TIDREN-64284 format. One record per residue (C-alpha): x, y, z. Coordinates in steps of 0.001 Angstrom, whole numbers, padded with zeros to 6 digits, always signed. Each point is the difference from the previous one (the first is absolute). Example, Ala and Ser with C-alpha at 12.3 -4.5 7.8 and 13.67 -1.06 7.14 Angstrom:
2
+012300-004500+007800 +001370+003440-000660 
This chain:
1123
+080635-097721-108488 -001596-003462-000221 -001641+000560-003385 +003395+000816-001481 +000864-003703+000032 -002916-000734-002311 +000767+003001-002195 +003524-001262-000525 -001262-003490-000783 -002694+001266-002356 +002410+002325-001778 +002537-002775-000413 -002551-002444-001371 -001577+002447-002457 +003410+001163-001241 +001115-003615-000352 -003103-000703-002083 +000702+003042-002207 +003546-001256-000612 -001324-003428-000957 -002667+001392-002336 +002416+002405-001636 +002468-002829-000596 -002701-002136-001611 -001312+002785-002210 +003399+000963-001390 -000351-003184-002070 -003340+001008-001556 -000295+001444-003515 -002695+002388+001133 +002513+002101+002005 +001704+001088-003202 +000180+003769+000258 +000300+000170+003809 +002389-002857+000815 +002567+002473+001338 -002526+001461+002459 -000852-003456+001337 +003677-000867+000341 +000543+003183+002025 -003042-000869+002106 +001572-003351+000800 +003340+001601+000980 -001639+002702+002134 -002200-002554+001742 +003037-002178+000743 +001799+002943+001653 -003074+000814+002064 -000312-003683+000919 +003539+000050+001367 -000876+002986+002191 -003091-001756+001368 +002035-003103+000779 +002523+002172+001895 -002843+001647+001953 -000560-003133+002063 +003566+000275+001328 -000155+003702+000954 -000036+000971+003708 -003466+000189+001525 +000314+003641+001025 +000488+001083-003609 -003419-001248-001087 -001746+003352+000057 -003336+001165-001363 +001809+001428-003023 +001149-003488-000823 -003560-001301+000170 -001152+002780-002319 +002846-000887-002402 -001145-003622+000028 -003597+001033-000693 +001114+002080-002977 +002045-002923-001266 -002942-002407+000332 -002195+002407-001938 +002565+000302-002798 +000586-003755-000060 -003760-000653-000196 -000186+002369-002956 +002880-001847-001654 -001763-003291+000652 -003169+001348-001620 +001900+001182-003082 +001845-003271-000485 -003263-001839+000536 -001607+002175-002668 +002742-001026-002422 -000671-003638+000814 -003724+000606-000560 +000762+001376-003468 +001947-003170-000776 -003016-002069+001052 -002296+002173-002113 +002112-000539-003103 +000082-003766+000543 -003797-000074+000352 -000352+002087-003146 +002254-002286-002007 -001670-003214+001143 -003636+001117-000046 -002246-000926-002906 -003047+001686+001465 -000782+003227-001876 -001775+001375+003007 +003114-000451+002084 +002212+001413-002754 -002022+003172+000253 +001377+000586+003478 +003508+000647-001293 +000702+003470-001337 +003084+001160+001948 +002695+001987-001758 +003340-001774+000718 +002100+003130-000634 -002113+002076+002356 +000229-002757+002607 +003831-000048-000156 +000211+003768+000368 -002338-000049+002998 +001940-002777+001714 +003341+001714-000614 -001294+003185+001611 -001377-001819+003044 +003194-001988+000539 +002099+003175-000295 -002113+001570+002759 +000566-003068+002188 +003758+000127-000614 +000074+003667+000963 -001822-000757+003264 +002364-002892+000804 +003034+002217-000656 -001415+002593+002388 -000608-002629+002689 +003507-001351-000444 +001483+003483+000448 -001949+000601+003210 +000665-003386+001574 +003011+001222+001976 -001950+002920+001446 -002397-002386+001781 +002751-002168+001450 +000145-002735-002616 +003372-001474-000970 +001361-000339-003509 +001638-003399+000284 -000069-001886-003307 -001213-003549+000246 +000238-002416-002837 -003017-002091+000927 -002641+002376-001273 -001484+001269+003253 -002988-001454+001662 -000144-003063-002171 +003038-001470+001751 -002008-001889+002571 -002113-001939-002487 +002027-003176+000197 -001116-000671+003531 -003586-000413-001119 +000874-002439-002729 +001246-002536+002527 -002669+000506+002665 -001785-003276+000711 -003731-000248+000548 -001083-000132+003625 -001825-002990+001433 -003707+000667-000533 -000966-002068+003043 +002347+001849+002327 -001831+003291-000010 -003535-001374+000046 +000954-001953+003150 +001954+002812+001690 -002723+002564-000689 -002416-002329+001787 +002285-000374+003044 -000936+002053+003049 +002507+000492+002833 -000816+000898+003594 -003759+000296-000512 -001323-003519+000663 -001645+000962+003278 -001472+003172-001499 -001573-002047-002819 -001432-002470+002533 -001427+002804+002138 -001688+001685-002973 -001548-003267-001173 -001163-000798+003521 -001698+003399+000232 -001691-000301-003391 -001267-003530+000659 -001003+000642+003605 -003577-001078+000647 -000999+003493+001141 +001405+001572-003155 -001787-002565-002133 -003302+001436+001288 +000785+003537-001199 -001411+001143-003317 +003304+001601-001039 +003273+000201+001938 +003005+002128-000914 +003569-000411+001225 +002790+002444-000857 +003662-000954-000386 +001997+003169+000625 +003726+000573-000496 +002786+001786-001830 +000583-000446-003693 +002103-003092-000651 -000999-001612+003298 -001825-002871-001698 -003686+000905+000397 -000970-001325-003426 +002133-003119+000434 -001692-000632+003343 -003477+000435-001510 +000958-002328-002833 +001159-002637+002501 -003286+000264+001908 -001942-000323-003266 +002017-003041-001039 -000644-001819+003280 -003715+000793-000089 -000192-001706-003409 +001703-003218+001136 -000946-003088+001992 -002519+000323+002780 +000073+003802-000220 -001916-000129-003301 -003263-000550+001835 +000008+003458+001601 -000334+002026-003209 -001781-000826-003235 +001908+002563-002059 +003239+001986+000302 +000485+003286-001849 +002957+002387-000342 -000126+003658-001068 +002983+002327-000271 -001329+003466+000920 +002939+002450+000347 -000525+003769-000090 -003359+000180-001763 -002855-001365+002106 -002694-000337-002650 -002984-002173+000973 -000895-000983-003571 +003582-000971-000734 +000256-002098+003171 -003236-001855-000820 +001244-000567-003563 +003188-001544+001337 -001901-002127+002495 -001889-001504-002946 +003224-000584-001915 +001607-001549+003065 -002891-002418+000404 +000818-002861-002329 +000947+002392-002838 -003583+001271-000289 +000171+003183-002053 -001809+003224+000782 +001326+001777-003070 -003473+000590-001476 -001572+001162+003241 +000040+003758+000352 -002552+000807+002704 +000405-000608+003703 -003309-001878+000091 +001137-002373-002738 +003262-000721+001803 -001767-000698+003289 -002506-002217-001789 +002730-002037-001640 +001842-000402+003295 -003237-001054+001691 -000334-002838-002517 +003463-001221+000894 +000040+000566+003773 -003619-000200+001174 -000253-002145+003136 +003704-000778-000293 +002689+000959+002480 +002867+001859-001647 +003464+001182+000995 +001163+003248-001629 +003433+001655+000104 +000176+003732-000748 +003704+000493-000566 +001923+003277+000410 -002851+002284+001063 +000724+003730+000428 -003538+001404+000251 -000504+002084+003152 -003503+001200-000903 -002542-001884+002106 -002772+000780-002488 +001769-001951-002732 +000260-003055+002242 -003651+000349+001028 -000991-000024-003685 +001930-003230-000612 -001280-001577+003191 -003607+000702-001001 +000635-001788-003282 +001572-002998+001734 -002944-000302+002355 -002365-000102-002989 +001626-003193-001274 -002131-002089+002403 +002988-002167+000793 +000102-002485+002849 +000997+001034+003498 +003693-000203+000746 +001216+001779-003151 +003261+001774+000757 +002228+002711-001448 +003709+000549+000553 +001381+003458-000740 +003726+000643-000415 +001082+003592+000541 +002841+002192+001202 -002462+002373+001676 -001391-000441+003495 -002768+002436-000928 -001101-002233-002878 -000103-002917+002426 -002091+001918+002558 -002583+000863-002660 -000466-003530-001328 +000793-002548+002706 -002499-001882+002148 +002450-002581+001354 +003178+000509+002040 +002725+001503-002157 +003142-001841-001049 +002880+002454+000466 +002826-001676-001849 +003334+000116+001803 +003420+000144-001625 +002049-003180-000276 +002994-000733+002197 +003540+000295-001379 +000246-003810+000036 -003189-000316-002045 +001302+002558-002505 +003257-001963-000240 -002030-003165-000648 -001705+001696-002980 +003305+001398-001304 +001694-003370+000308 -002852-001725-001827 +000337+002422-002920 +003774+000407-000073 +000963-003669-000136 -001181-002742-002328 +000051-002350+003001 -000680+002015+003174 +000552-003137+002120 +003577-000442-001209 +002839+001272+002238 +000630+003745-000415 +003518+001458+000367 +000259+001801+003333 +001174+003273-001555 -002981+000097-002337 -002429-000857+002785 +001370+002806+002185 -000397+002563-002769 -003402-001434-000942 -001304+000330+003554 +001212+003618+000116 -001886+000681-003230 -003083-001686+001483 +000025+002583+002786 -000319+002718-002635 -003312-001463-001213 -001817+001669+002902 -002078-003177+000352 -001589+000375-003451 -000426-003293-001946 +000023+001778-003380 +003365+001589+000809 +001387-003404+000972 -001275-001609-003216 +001480+002702-002226 +003339+000010+001817 +000212-003788-000026 -000672-000057-003737 +002646+002686-000556 +002553-001864+002117 -000606-003151-002039 +001757+001631-002962 +002990+001030+002146 +002669-002642+000379 +002333+001080+002781 +000261+001719+003346 +001276+003240-001566 -003146+000310-002110 -002165-000687+003030 +001946+002640+001925 -000708+002500-002770 -003713-000563+000573 +000405+000302+003756 +001973+003252-000319 -002039+001526-002829 -000840+003690+000306 -003703-000769-000496 -000201-000789+003712 +000849+003620+000772 -003601+001171-000237 -002227+001867+002379 -002853-001949+001542 -002609+002741-000214 -002181-002168-002195 -001093-003508+000925 +001013-001337-003419 +003469+001535-000123 +001885-003156+000993 -001792-002310-002425 +000334+002536-002826 +003751+000122+000698 +000162-003766-000411 -001962+000163-003244 +002269+002756-001342 +003018-002117+000812 -001475-002880-001969 -000793+002325-002906 +003525+001468-000014 +001419-003497-000379 -002014-000744-003146 +001782+000060-003335 -000541+003129-002067 -002550-001386-002518 -001967-001678+002776 -000433+003310+001829 -001950+001311-002979 -002141-003135-000088 -000791+000305+003700 -000811+003707-000242 -002422-000701-002834 -002033-002176+002382 -001411+003245+001422 -002319-000116-003037 -001700-003070+001480 -002983+000549+002235 +000766-000282+003692 -000994-003393+001375 -000684-001493-003422 +001322-003337-001216 +003093+000373-002169 -000260-002336-002972 +003472-001167-000921 -000158-000025-003795 -002006+003197-000243 +002597+001848+002073 +002851-001407-002092 -001750+001165-003174 -000362+003496+001484 +003707+000086+000847 +000784-001188-003501 -002172+002726-001547 +001907+002655+001940 +003333-001311-001257 +001207-001134+003427 +000893-003487-001278 +002915+000161-002416 +000548-003249-001925 +003600-001156+000088 +002188-002971-000904 +001098-002651+002457 +003626-000921+000543 -000332-003658-000854 -001753+000347-003348 -000926+002685-002470 -003689-000599+000652 -001758+003198+000990 -001482+000118+003486 -003650+000959-000457 -001463+003074+001681 -002604-002225+001657 +002775-002121+001558 +001668+003104+001429 -003372+001155+001334 -000526-003356+001712 +003348+000354+001739 -000842+003526+001131 -003389-001114+001334 +001551-002808+001999 +002751+002254+001333 -002612+002415+001380 -001796-002977+001520 +003252-001314+001425 +000665+003417+001571 -003456-000024+001649 -001061+003083-001941 -002698-002270-001387 -001922-002307+002348 -003079-002240+000270 +001182-002070-002937 -002721-002102-001667 +001049-003168-001754 -001966-001174-003029 +000370-002359-002903 -000010+002145-003119 +001371-000009-003531 +003549-000456+001243 -000628-002626+002654 -000402+000458+003760 +001393+003430+000877 -000650+002998+002214 -002534+001753-002217 -000936+002961+002176 +000841+001757+003239 -000625+003227+001897 +001910+002932+001452 -000200+000964+003648 -001531+003463+000282 +003277+001360+001419 +001907-001469-002947 -002546+001685-002255 +000722+003235+001872 +003679-000508-000812 -000801-000482-003686 -002036+003202+000098 +002850+001846+001663 +002710-001026-002441 -002216+000624-003040 -001637+003256+001068 +002076+002047-002461 -001519-001839-002966 -003202-001699+001141 -003429+001339+000852 -002754-002228+001386 -003025+000421+002210 +002226-001062+002918 +002067+003195-000178 -001149+002915+002133 +002686+002531-000901 +000269+002466-002846 +001479-001348-003197 +002426+001682-002368 -001684-000294-003396 +003334+000113-001798 +001404-003074+001761 -003006-002353-000063 +000415-003026-002275 -002487-002506+001409 -003641+000542+001043 -002439-002484+001560 -003584+000270+001286 -000145+003776-000490 -003242+001275-001599 +000554+001264-003529 -001830+003208+000901 +002943+000803+002271 +002562-001325-002443 -001296+002188-002816 +000761+003098+002055 +003688-000757-000348 +001917+001864-002711 +000061-001829-003322 +003804-000152+000168 -000226-001871+003325 -002546-002494-001296 +002221-000601-003010 +002768-001220+002326 -002121-002697+001651 +001247-003547-000497 -002765-001801+001978 -003698+000656+000429 -002261-002356+001972 -003659+000957+000153 -002805-001772+001816 -002180+002971+000844 -003011+001032-002067 +000324+000861-003665 +003236+001145-001589 -000326+002927-002384 +001055-000786-003547 +001594+003441-000308 +002855-001022+002259 +001387-002782-002204 +001775+002222-002554 +001885+001618+002881 +001628-003314+001035 +003114+000392-002155 +002376-002179+002099 -002382-002563+001502 +001346-003558+000438 -002782-001419+002200 -003742+000533-000258 -002145-001858+002540 -003623+000529-000913 -001811-002239+002490 -003416+000487+001566 -000677+003228-001884 -003328+000919-001561 +001331+000578-003518 -001609-002249-002617 +002390+000985-002777 +003432+001486-000473 +000792+002865-002369 +001814-000357-003287 +002728+002213+001493 +001190-003077+001905 +002308-000498-002998 +002019+003042+001137 +001389-001986+002933 +003096-001075-001908 +001935-001030+003110 -002802-002088+001551 +001135-003463+001111 -002718-001072+002419 -003754+000392-000567 -002528-001488+002434 -003667+000103-001003 -000937-003216+001780 -002464+001115+002663 -001567+003007-001663 -003103+000404-002154 +001820+000400-003312 -002118-001661-002694 +002748-000117-002627 +003484+001467-000370 +000296+002659-002729 +001629-000798-003336 +002770+002405+000923 +001287-002540+002518 +001829-001517-002949 +002475+002901+000045 +001292-000763+003507 +003042-001768-001426 +001952+000002+003270 -002766-001682+001994 +001320-002940+002049 -003004-000871+002191 -003655+000215-001039 -002845-001013+002308 -003382+000068-001734 -003417-000310+001710 -000777-003651+000751 -003445+000253-001588 +001297+001392-003304 -000863-002358-002848 +001661+001584-003033 +003448+001442-000438 +000859+002618-002644 +002248-001176-002804 +002506+002812+000622 +001218-001916+003068 +002259-001797-002480 +002185+003128-000144 +001011-000328+003654 +002985-002224-000678 +001769+001119+003203 -002904-001427+002014 +001276-002488+002584 -002980-000557+002314 -003532-000168-001409 -002993-000590+002299 -003591-000564-001153 -003041-002172+000745 -000728-003477-001286 -002767+001259-002321 +002321+002301-001970 -000100-000564-003760 +002884+000924-002288 +000083+000252-003757 +002467-002222-001803 +003573+001240-000128 -000051+002367+003002 +001641-002052+002753 +002593-001506-002322 +001614+003432-000480 +000540+000559+003748 +003296-001872+000062 +001246+001614+003246 -002855-001397+002078 +001020-001609+003282 -003469-000337+001510 -003063-001127-001968 -002856-001368+002127 -001984-001744-002740 +000389-000940-003625 -003372-000845-001459 +000379-001816-003331 -002601+001473-002296 -002000-001439-002829 +000433+001473-003466 +000473+003645+001005 +001540-000511+003416 +003614-000479+001009 +001680-003092-001426 +002254-002156+002167 +002964+001013-002166 -000131+003516+001494 +001665-001448+003082 +002964-001019-002135 +001957+003233+000403 -000880+000665+003655 +003090-001692+001408 +000346+002371+002970 -003222-001200+001652 +000391-000855+003678 -002070-001359+002820 -003377-001592-000812 -001489-000161-003492 -003562-001256-000431 -000853-001061-003559 -003762-000242-000535 -001961-001257-002999 +002422-002665-001189 -002856-001707-001850 +000607+002614-002713 +003535-001263-000695 -000213-002234-003081 +002916-002380+000462 +003407-000629+001512 +001890+001995-002630 -002058+003082+000752 +000518-000511+003730 +003786-000142-000452 -000073+003548-001337 -000621+001189+003568 +003639-001018+000635 -000718-000772+003671 +003031-002270+000057 +002153+003142-000367 -001646+001999+002793 +002465-000705+002780 -001329+002681+002372 -003531-001395+000362 -000448-001655+003390 -003679-001025-000268 -002180-001015-002939 -003716-000697-000239 -001422-001641-003131 -003784+000316-000234 -002472-001439-002513 -003110+001970+000922 -002576-001031-002616 -000380-003736-000394 -002598+000433-002723 +002638+001172-002470 +001108-003180-001853 +003734-000641+000047 +001361-003507-000328 +003623+001124+000165 +000138+001094+003612 +002805-002411+000894 +002075+001384-002878 -000863+003560+001064 +001135-000679+003549 +003134-001621-001354 +000751+003178-001958 -000396+002072+003186 +002945-001722+001660 +001460+002522+002489 +003560+000849+000976 +001698-002223+002570 +000087+002858+002563 -003755-000271+000585 -001035-000269+003673 -003768-000480-000238 -002301-001425-002694 -003812+000001-000061 -001929-001858-002724 -003739+000751-000102 -002700-001280-002343 +002276-002129-002205 -002211-002332-002086 +002608-002462-001264 +000262-003626+001138 +003705+000152+000742 +002683+002500+000812 +003043+000637-002204 +003269-001639+000921 +001523+003054+001689 -002584-000424+002786 -000857-003678+000030 +002276-002593-001601 -000183-003786-000308 +001675-001703+002938 +000875+003390+001519 +002952+000408-002366 +001632+003426-000085 -000989+001888-003145 +000164+003516+001413 +001608+001139+003233 -001703+002615+002165 +002463+000274+002896 -001812+002993+001543 -003628-001170-000328 -001562-000002+003476 -003728-000030-000711 -002127-001852-002563 -003762+000434-000094 -002242-001901-002445 -003713+000816+000104 -003168-000511-002048 +001559-002265-002610 -003010-002289-000564 +001527-002225-002718 +003408-000531+001578 +000524-003725+000602 +003566-000287+001241 +002575+002141+001828 +003555-001185+000338 +002222+002448+001851 +003490-000072-001523 +003318-000187+001825 +000795+003470-001313 -001808+001793+002863 +002320-000592+002967 -001143+003136+001866 -003769-000602-000230 -001551+000890+003383 -003709+000372-000775 -002119-002163-002290 -003723+000720-000405 -002253-002071-002271 -003661+001001-000173 -003085-000816-002067 +001592-002409-002448 -003043-002213-000560 +001633-002730-002126 +003321-000163+001815 +000548-003642+000896 +003708-000201+000764 +002923+002025+001307 +002492-002575-001197 +003094-000360+002121 +001005+003656-000231 -000506+000714+003696 +003079-002155+000645 +002147+002807-001362 -001570+002766+002114 +002532-000162+002813 -000452+003721+000795 -003818-000049-000072 -001512+001593+003132 -003660+000482-000937 -002144-002356-002089 -003689+000750-000582 -002284-002006-002298 -003725+000642-000239 -002964-000593-002296 +001757-002708-002031 -002886-002461-000149 +001700-002834-001947 +003287-000006+001853 +000401-003432+001600 +003370+000236+001698 +002536+002526+001189 +003364-001790-000095 +001594+001372+003146 +003225-001900+000406 +003275+000419+001855 +001035+002996-002109 -001765+002864+001867 +001953+000650+003199 -000670+003763-000129 -003808-000215-000267 -001665+002104+002723 -003591+000292-001181 -002138-002531-001893 -003593+000929-000846 -002284-002218-002073 -003673+000753-000592 -002880-001012-002277 +001877-002821-001681 -002967-002366-000028 +001790-003063-001424 +003211+000320+001956 +000698-003339+001684 +003755+000020+000637 +002607+002392+001395 +002885-002345-000613 +002147-001283+002804 +002292+002929+000527 -001762+002221+002517 +002153-001489+002748 +003052+001408-001779 -001343+003552-000160 +001977+000856+003106 -000687+003758-000211 -003783-000268-000440 -001864+002349+002364 -003456+000283-001546 -002059-002791-001587 -003496+000786-001228 -002243-002424-001941 -003572+000955-000961 -002744-001568-002143 +001954-003024-001200 -002807-002546-000210 +002078-003057-000967 +002805+000420+002510 -000089-002828+002548 +003196+000599+001937 +002734+002553+000647 +003380-001769-000069 +001673+001412+003079 +001362-003065+001755 +003207+001186+001660 -001149+003452+001038 +001201+003375-001226 +001584+001845+002900 -000232+003383-001773 -003782-000215-000630 -001898+002759+001833 -003363+000083-001759 -002127-002846-001391 -003359+000791-001618 -002215-002669-001550 -003403+001007-001377 -002706-001855-001959 +001976-003132-000797 -002987-002363-000002 +001887-003314-000372 +002746+000723+002529 -000475-002715+002642 +002880+000737+002382 +002431+002687+001009 +003675-000451-000892 +001580-002694+002160 +003104+002108+000519 -001902+002925+001463 +001253-000816+003492 +003543+000733-001154 -000861+003458-001388 +001378+001596+003144 -000273+003629-001198 -003684-000168-000960 -001910+003040+001248 -003141+000189-002128 -002118-003040-000907 -003095+000666-002114 -002257-002837-001176 -003420+000609-001516 -002582-001854-002104 +001836-003331-000141 -003009-002256+000424 +001791-003345-000480 +002183+000375+003089 -001153-002820+002261 +001474+001474+003155 +002207+002816+001027 +002349+000300+002882 +002944+002320+000149 +001066-001211+003416 +002926-001721-001670 +001550+003374-000615 +002812+001119+002249 -000988+002230+002889 -000175+003796-000488 +000440-000042-003755 -003258+001464-001326 -000782+003601+000981 -001730+001927-002775 -003217-001930-000388 -001751-003179-001083 -003079-000287-002187 -002009-003196-000521 -003089+000035-002197 -002463-002653-001225 +001759-003146+001183 -002516-002796-000499 +000749-002816+002438 +002048+001828+002601 -000234-001444+003519 +002347+002149+002083 +002327+002817-000816 +003126+000098+002113 +001745+003274+000740 +001153-000797+003545 +003734+000309-000796 -000313+003343-001782 +000813+002287+002901 +000892+002911-002296 -003368-000028-001761 -001512+003511+000056 -002633-000135-002750 -002354-002877-000817 -002691-000066-002671 -001849-003313-000024 -002965-001505-001869 -002239-000505-001806 -000047-003787+000074 -002298-002543-001606 -003552+001316+000253 -001389-003365+001193 +001967+000255+003260 -002247+000728+003003 +002673+001698+002102 +003135+001990-000481 +003020-002358+000265 +002046+000271+003134 +003247+001866-000632 +002759-000459+002520 +001957+003087+001097 +002964+000146+002405 -000898+000462+003706 +001380+003535+000142 -001087+001088-003459 +001121+003468-001136 -002663+000152-002716 -001122+003622-000574 -002181-000339-003102 -002527-002788-000734 -002312-000250-003006 -002638-002771+000012 -001830-000900-003237 -003054-002218+000504 -002860-001474-002021 -003827-000245+000267 -000220-002940+002423 +002079+001557+002778 -001910+001176+003068 +002879+000704+002372 +003559+001267+000173 +002980-002245+000870 +000309-000240+003788 +003786+000329+000150 -000148+003653-001053 -000947+001025+003562 +003555-000716+001188 +001708+002419-002454 +000647+002782+002495 +002486+001769-002331 -002468+000213-002883 -000460+003558-001304 -001969-000512-003213 -002786-002532-000586 -001795-000463-003342 -003063-002267-000217 -001432-000684-003468 -002732-002199-001509 -001236-001735+003173 -003495-000132-001470 -001606-002005+002820 +001439+002092+002839 -002673+001863+001991 +001952+001226+003040 +003609+000748+000823 +001202-001998+003032 +000334+001513+003465 +003647-001050+000214 +000838+002644-002627 +000449+002286+003009 +003166-001969+000887 +001842+001554-002977 +001171+002966+002059 +002603+001119-002584 -002546+000206-002825 +000115+003335-001872 -001919-000749-003180 -002963-002305-000679 -001331-000496-003542 -003054-002126-000814 -000897-000742-003622 -002916-001862-001626 -001437-001585+003120 -003570+000417-001212 -001734-001518+003050 +002115+001662+002677 -002199+001942+002438 +001707+000094+003389 +003274+001264+001363 +001369-001251+003342 -001463+001589+003113 +000752+003610+000854 +002394-001129+002766 +001989-002068-002493 +000113+002815-002558 +001054+002672+002507 +002797-002281+001206 +001555+000454-003434 +001585+003279+001119 +002365+000235-002968 -002636-000593-002683 -000016+003138-002193 -001448-001253-003247 -003062-002112-000797 -000940-000443-003653 -002733-002145-001503 -001091-000633-003583 -002649-002378-001293 -001563-000531+003460 -003459+001624-000402 -001539-001294+003247 +002922+001153+002112 +000047+003383-001734 -003663+000561+000822 +000474-000978+003657 +003022+002351+000292 -001893+003095-001148 +001355+003010+001859 -001883+000839+003199 -003016-002237-000813 +001384-003440-000826 +000043-002648+002790 +003704-000723-000619 +000988+003696-000042 +000844+000294+003748 +002540-002797-000433 +001988+001919-002633 -000656+003690+000683 +003436+000369+001625 +001882-001160-003120 +001390+003057-001868 +000061-001408-003544 -003229-001724-001052 -000974-000866-003564 -002881-002131-001282 -000189-000592-003754 -002691-001338-002298 +001831-002700-001958 
């Protein structure tokens, strides 16, 4: 029985936790009167733990149903023991609160009788001991051995997790994006979607059909990615992605289309008409590409309803939909284009995927014995990419040929093939069986997550923590306790490494650049459902549930839940609701609840009975309509994670009682009374600390919060009186903080001691990122900026420094104590005149951006910046010098200079071979391009605009075939010729406008066999004709003509541009005539003609009646605007 593996793991972990809790509580004074019962509980649990540990070594044929029932009984008893021990711990917390509280209102909460409490606990523990004795006696009858083990049962494997290293975050984002054996399929799909005939259809639908795990979603994602890149971008104006799954609900799909479109929310739109109207605003006259992923709907009426809605969006012709499905019937209902029946991969392709996952360097030589076994395993994948990924990830953790043989010879392959998913499910079970015991529980709990949803890393870890799956322990090297969050991070990455999580998304968050979220394949979600079906009940389950075994419930209407017996509801440890309104009468029944997710419900308030949830550790109110949490929330002493609504502006004072709170989430507008946050000394996550005025929080409240981690934003620093007060925050002792933001948000509050305040806020040397915003002082304290760059404070880990909106700051000298600094941003420092010589010490600096520093005269770039990759300077009006060191920035790839009025030259004399992109904009006094430009042999993108003092411009000195991405030249005053004749890779050219006194557009020289595909011409009022050389651009696909005010007719030679697909004409006010009808009809590929600000042409192109209409009636996409 497959579920038995999880039952054994769950039983072992819960019993292990009971042993740990019992051991801890034997030391407490409160257990006086029932210490003997707890001691017996510990001994009985240890014996049971030994039996569970032996169970893993019993023969397979002895694992009978009776054994599973025994394990279920044990789990139930162990959960009860956990609840009782947790209740004792709650009483300890209650007493501490009572003794430390000075609030009479709070004191009124406490009326428990300690003698009665001890008697009740003794009775409950005796009942548990009796049940454990009975289980111990019956263990032999269900085939469980009695071997004594000294290591305390299931906890024996913990050490392995303490030494597990974090996986490479880049590895899985790259490998998830890799697609094997499908290149031609991707090309064929794109060719079909962008085919000229398809582009004339109002709406086209293609279905990708195949078995589960065959890579349909990955294929659709690859198609989407390519359609958003390079030249493909021109085919679709918007790309949208909707995960559909079992429920084909039109309103829900339209909602998700809105959310997919540039994060536009449809949360407040309830009616179908409102949703369609909002989508019309976004997609009207635009061509979109939509993916409907994992569709199961076989009812043609449902599809017809959605199709009617899509046709009402008034989108441009050529809009397309891709549907991924396992069902040929689904495809036949929806498709209008030839179907893509996805084939299985070859054994060699499966081996390629396995090899890529199993070895850190798949290109390194592989021992012949391992390769032979690996290829045999590849044959067992049945051509399914998902199976190959999971097996490869599993094999990565196996070191030798014997371990690989055990996978090859596993009994999981001995399955019938009646179902199409049987082989892939066998692979997934094999991966699950190889997980460590605590990780099996964590994986099973993922069944609570909605199918297809994004899995947010830290939220999931906090859920695991609330359920007690993450047991803190001590490392071998030191006595420092390993935090639960650290264990959860390791578990998350192990599931990712084993390909049970996929589609990893990398973001920069509070802890740096990490994988912040991912997803589960629907078959992996099926596995999680299967292994958790004894305890979990969600809307995904379609089988009858045993009320007595259910512990976790998600997305089940409370009307159904309330029909359960009260005793069953009292056993629940998780309840996630996002459907309708939750009845207040159900809360008192939640006697064992650890997790309460209350998102997207209609409730506006919670009942006072919330205080009865003594075991609650996770409470999420973030996305609901709750106006304010009840006062009784202050009695949830075990709460570890609290997520309040983002729009909540006031927090009840009783929050100060939650001193086990580790993760606190709220919006930026939240106001706290003084003294509340300072009592929450276990906090690890605090998004904002807003320093109040007289009645608000004082900076000293941060003093005791030494467990804070990640990013801390301190707002309202203008309310800190002086440096001594600032020191009370004790930031220098907060070694776990990785990012700090200091913000002075009200410059009208007088404070002449801001330098001293900032000095008092000196952080710990472990800091990785520092943001300073709104500082009003004239200089920084010495720990940031010291005379001569001398080392006053060392920040060996600091990688990013951002200084913005410091209007009085006059000088910044970066010290030598920041050897790891990679990013430096300086913005809106109006009086900043000098950077000193500090940049000399920034040998690790990769990105330097300076903007809106109007008095800055020089940026002393010297020989000390060999790692610099990106340099961006903008709106520094008085900047006249960049120093002489640009030539020594040998890693520089991007150089961008904008709106620097006094800059006369850019000192690149020797050339920078790494430079790929050079952008110069609105530098009025710049009279020549860098003399070393010809030696910038990697240059791909040259952008020059609004540099009116350039006397001439020729880039013919550049090496052949170096520039490919595009060139822009605007408002050059005395330009004679513009030479591009050596730029054979040039694909995009935007040119003009030049000096308005010129009578003709300057001649620009292109190579004889130009590959130019996009040309944008910007003119001026005097121009009456287009440049003649355009007629020879036979590869041109897109032509933009703008501001040719004197132009009355387009030339006849326009018909020579036989590759032209799109013609756009803007602000040509006197334009009346198109080329002749013969010339226009020779443009057989022209599919789009758009005009704005051309009133005479618009009138003459009136449909059916205008004299120019016959020339354009064959063009499918016509638009004439009124600008």
